[in-house]
C-alpha positions, 0 to 999 in steps of 0.5 A, spaced: 655 808 128 657 802 125 660 795 126 664 790 123 658 789 119 660 795 115 664 791 110 660 785 109 656 785 102 650 781 104 645 785 105 642 781 111 649 783 115 648 790 112 641 791 116 645 790 122 651 794 121 649 800 124 646 797 130 649 799 136 651 791 138 657 791 136 657 784 131 662 780 129 662 776 122 663 769 122 671 768 123 677 767 126 676 774 129 671 773 134 673 766 136 680 770 139 676 775 142 671 770 146 677 766 147 682 772 150 676 775 154 672 769 156 666 771 154 660 766 151 658 767 144 651 769 142 650 767 134 644 769 131 642 766 124 637 770 120 635 773 113 634 778 109 626 777 109 625 774 115 619 777 118 620 775 125 628 776 124 626 784 123 622 784 129 628 781 134 632 786 130 627 791 131 625 790 138 632 787 141 638 789 136 636 796 136 636 797 143 641 801 147 641 797 154 640 790 150 646 792 146 650 794 151 648 787 155 650 783 149 656 787 149 658 787 156 656 779 156 657 776 150 661 776 143 655 777 138 657 774 131 651 774 126 650 770 120 646 770 113 642 763 113 643 764 105 650 766 105 652 760 110 647 754 109 653 750 113 653 753 119 645 755 119 644 747 118 649 745 123 647 749 128 639 748 126 640 741 127 642 742 134 636 746 136 631 741 132 635 736 138 634 740 143 628 743 143 624 739 137 624 744 133 627 750 130 627 756 125 629 763 124 631 767 127 635 762 130 639 765 137 645 760 139 649 761 145 656 757 145 662 757 147 669 759 143 670 752 140 664 753 137 660 748 142 652 750 143 650 750 150 643 753 149 639 754 143 632 758 142 629 762 136 625 769 137 624 772 144 621 778 145 622 784 148 618 783 154 615 776 156 610 775 152 607 769 148 610 764 154 616 766 152 621 769 156 624 776 154 630 776 150 634 780 156 632 775 161 635 769 157 641 773 155 642 775 163 640 768 165 645 764 161 651 769 162 651 768 169 650 761 168 657 761 164 660 764 169 658 761 176 658 754 172 663 753 166 665 746 167 657 745 167 657 749 160 662 746 157 660 739 158 653 741 155 657 743 149 661 737 148 655 733 150 651 736 144 657 736 139 658 728 140 651 728 139 651 731 132 656 727 130 652 722 132 646 724 128 650 727 122 652 720 121 647 716 116 645 709 119 647 701 117 644 697 115 644 691 112 637 691 108 637 692 100 633 697 096 627 693 093 621 695 089 617 694 096 620 701 098 618 705 092 610 704 094 611 704 102 614 711 100 608 713 096 604 709 102 606 714 107 605 720 102 598 718 101 598 717 109 601 725 109 596 728 104 591 733 106 585 730 101 581 737 103 586 741 101 591 739 098 599 738 100 601 734 105 601 735 113 598 740 117 599 748 119 603 751 116 603 749 109 610 748 105 610 746 097 614 739 098 616 739 091 621 734 092 615 729 094 610 732 089 616 730 084 617 723 087 609 722 085 610 724 078 615 719 078 611 714 082 605 716 077 609 714 070 612 708 074 606 705 077 600 708 072 597 709 079 592 715 078 592 717 086 599 720 085 598 725 079 591 727 083 595 729 089 600 732 085 594 736 081 590 738 087 597 740 090 599 745 085 592 748 083 591 749 091 597 753 091 595 757 085 588 758 087 590 760 094 593 765 098 600 763 097 600 764 091 601 773 089 594 773 085 595 781 083 602 780 081 604 772 080 609 769 083 609 764 090 609 766 097 613 762 101 608 759 105 601 759 108 600 759 116 594 755 115 593 749 112 588 751 107 593 755 103 588 761 104 594 766 109 600 767 107 608 769 109 609 774 105 616 772 103 617 771 096 624 766 095 627 765 088 628 757 090 620 756 092 618 760 085 623 755 080 620 749 083 612 750 083 614 753 076 617 746 074 612 741 078 608 745 073 612 745 067 613 737 068 606 736 070 604 739 063 608 735 060 605 728 064 598 731 062 597 736 057 593 740 061 594 747 059 593 750 065 599 747 069 603 751 063 599 757 064 601 756 071 608 755 070 608 761 065 605 766 070 611 765 075 616 766 069 614 772 068 614 774 075 621 772 076 623 775 070 620 782 071 621 783 079 626 777 081 632 779 074 638 783 075 640 787 069 645 782 068 640 777 067 641 773 074 636 772 078 635 776 086 634 772 091 628 774 095 622 780 096 621 781 103 614 780 107 614 786 110 613 794 108 611 801 110 613 797 117 607 791 116 608 784 113 604 783 107 602 791 107 604 791 100 600 785 097 593 786 101 588 791 100 582 793 105 575 793 102 575 801 102 580 801 097 577 795 092 571 800 092 575 805 090 580 802 085 574 798 083 568 800 084 562 797 087 560 792 081 567 790 081 568 781 080 574 781 083 573 782 090 568 777 089 572 772 086 577 771 091 573 772 097 574 779 100 570 780 106 569 788 109 572 787 115 578 783 111 581 776 112 588 779 115 590 784 120 583 787 117 586 787 110 584 782 104 589 776 101 585 775 094 585 767 094 579 762 091 577 756 094 572 750 090 569 755 085 571 754 078 570 760 073 565 757 070 561 757 075 562 764 078 561 766 071 554 763 071 552 767 078 554 773 075 550 773 069 557 772 063 560 768 059 566 765 062 571 769 056 567 775 059 568 774 066 576 772 065 577 778 060 574 782 066 577 779 072 583 781 068 582 787 066 581 789 074 587 785 075 591 790 071 588 795 076 589 794 082 597 792 080 598 799 076 595 802 084 600 797 088 606 799 084 604 805 086 606 803 093 612 803 097 615 796 095 618 790 099 625 790 100 628 786 095 635 782 096 639 782 091 645 778 092 645 772 087 646 766 090 649 761 085 644 754 087 638 758 087 640 761 080 642 754 078 635 752 080 631 758 076 635 758 070 634 750 069 627 752 070 627 756 064 631 751 060 626 746 061 620 751 060 624 753 053 624 746 052 617 744 052 614 750 050 618 751 044 619 758 047 626 761 045 626 767 050 626 762 055 632 759 053 636 766 052 634 768 059 636 761 062 643 762 057 644 769 059 643 767 066 648 762 066 654 766 062 654 771 067 653 767 074 659 763 071 664 770 070 662 772 077 662 766 082 667 761 077 675 761 077 676 754 074 672 749 077 672 753 084 665 756 085 663 762 090 656 762 093 654 768 091 656 775 088 652 783 089 656 790 086 660 785 082 664 781 088 663 774 090 664 771 096 664 764 099 667 757 098 662 753 094 657 748 098 655 742 095 647 744 093 652 750 089 656 745 085 650 740 084 645 744 081 649 748 076 651 741 075 643 740 075 642 746 070 648 745 065 645 737 064 639 742 063 641 746 058 644 740 054 639 737 053 635 744 051 641 748 047 644 741 044 650 745 045 656 739 047 659 745 052 654 744 057 655 737 057 663 738 058 661 743 064 657 738 068 663 733 068 668 738 070 664 741 076 661 732 077 670 731 078 670 738 083 664 734 087 667 727 087 674 730 089 671 735 094 665 733 098 664 726 096 666 720 102 668 713 101 661 711 101 659 715 095 654 721 099 657 727 100 658 732 105 655 739 106 662 742 105 668 742 100 675 739 103 678 745 103 673 750 106 673 752 113 672 747 118 667 747 123 667 743 130 663 737 126 662 737 118 655 738 116 651 733 112 645 734 109 641 728 107 633 729 108 629 734 102 627 741 105 624 746 102 628 744 095 631 737 094 637 735 098 643 736 094 645 729 096 640 727 091 640 733 086 648 731 086 648 723 086 641 724 080 645 727 076 651 722 077 647 717 075 645 721 068 652 723 067 654 716 067 649 714 062 650 720 057 658 719 057 659 712 059 663 714 065 661 708 069 665 711 075 659 716 077 654 710 077 658 706 081 659 711 087 652 713 086 650 706 087 654 705 092 651 711 096 644 709 095 646 702 098 649 707 104 642 710 105 637 705 105 636 705 112 635 713 113 629 711 107 627 706 111 626 710 117 622 716 113 621 715 105 619 721 104 624 725 107 629 722 102 623 722 096 628 725 091 633 719 093 628 714 092 626 717 085 633 716 083 631 708 085 624 709 082 627 711 075 632 705 075 626 701 076 623 704 070 627 700 064 632 705 063 635 707 056 640 710 053 638 713 046 644 716 042 641 720 036 648 723 031 646 728 027 650 729 020 654 736 020 651 742 017 644 739 018 638 742 021 635 737 028 629 734 025 622 737 028 620 730 031 626 730 035 623 736 038 618 733 040 621 728 043 625 732 048 619 735 050 616 728 053 617 727 061 622 721 060 625 719 067 627 713 064 631 716 058 638 719 058 637 723 051 644 725 047 643 727 040 649 732 037 654 731 032 659 726 033 664 731 032 661 736 038 659 730 043 665 725 043 670 729 047 665 728 053 663 721 050 669 718 048 665 712 046 662 716 041 669 715 036 667 708 034 661 710 031 661 711 024 659 719 022 652 719 020 649 720 013 643 722 016 640 722 023 641 716 025 639 713 032 642 707 037 637 705 043 641 701 048 640 698 055 642 693 060 649 695 056 647 692 050 645 697 044 640 694 038 641 696 031 642 702 029 636 706 024 635 712 021 627 711 020 626 716 027 619 714 026 617 708 028 623 708 034 619 714 036 613 711 036 615 707 042 615 713 046 608 714 044 611 720 039 
């Protein structure tokens, strides 16, 4: 038995290709069928490592009677949200408007012209959890569609208009000022969980954009509270159940506020951003623990999420052996058998005989330092650490014998760009050429598959690239090229960044400077989606605008900066309404208030870069646009350098407010101004 999904490349769609539901992929064939038969559409959106997506699939989509009901009364469409973030964002926004919340699996009931009239998430096989059954919902809605088509159509039209209004930025006469930066910080403090770290209550997500803003705020305002909030959150995530204490790597979120019990998916983007935050916190504090945290995640990524061609897989599933978290957890009996009665690991990571998750143990520690634990077991900290590492390796070897969680092996352009950017940053900050090689190889392979001239695909799998690239694909790949330029000094990355920026300007950017989620040449949806707010990753709009500002300062092309300024002016009201929701946008303005400078260091042909400059590039200096290289290499992308003289020795030009200081070859004195 197979359906139309058998011809797709998405692992999520292929998971449903042998079900009795007559699934369509998203496309005109499905909408034509709906119009010709007069049936409504059931749209199911999910992703391959989603636990509740699996439950709904197993309970309802694999059930013959339920499939028969769907096939008789609906045209059924299945969408991978990671492959089509535009569709997902549009209907998730509709779900939040209708219900005040959303989630996955996302279950959308809509007309043939894509207009939703009812949206839910998971529906059980039988009524429970205060939810109707999936069969009850589908029967009732199909009857309403049959009996009251005009009313259903009106509901859909009203929702379409509401979405157009919601996705239009609010207008304002206000302007940016420094108080917005402080208000964003104040709101972050109000949302901060002082006891556990992180923000808000359960479930607990990493919030990378907000944590990165707090690093900016610390450097801007020299407020130690901001840095404490970042450090407290990162330490809580690393020491809690949010981190796989045996094999490393970050899980997607925890179901509790204490960072103890995770939802066991491991997503590429979460690990990229956690490592990035740890690297940047290490840059700011010099504390070696944050370097170690980042290196643990990079090691996990290299060994568990890296494909043979050097690119990165999308995710690891939460489920294995038919149960969530089975691969990652241990019973007390298993621990006793593997480690013996005197083992330290179970005590250090607070396991119990009855377990803390469905009779099994998730490893976490709260509040107890290694030194305090070492004293309690009458060992030195070094001896304790060595024993804990030995026992971790024993658990890892035992765990590797278990059936492994499913790996979603598609390579998403935007997520790959995030991770290779992280490796590039780590290579520079940690002076580790191995990380740089990983980043460079990933970029080369990724672009071979997903890039045709300056057009990007969304992902590739089995050598086949699919989809028209979205805003995040272009924005994050542009950002990755800028990161690789800083790390390698290869001017080709600056040239590629300019080329991608021009596509963004041509295909995505509005007259007001901000960007649509979809390109002008992409498939048309009933509303063109716009995504401004940060989510589990910083918003593509903010990433693109920040890259535009950087490119303008590096290349002298003021059009990038001017369009970014227009966007900031237009989006001010959105920021005023929910500043922490647009923290990455506030970061751009914060950098602008930090006395930005451009530092150009021209090197003579055939000479090595002075070692002092490596130290400069290892610092976190968001206010500095740094350009290092030979005039010959840089001039094609930086045309104003044509008028600069060929240097005899390394020569620095420090510029700010459209004027430059006298060039100098005394790099030590100049760089001392940056605390080097």
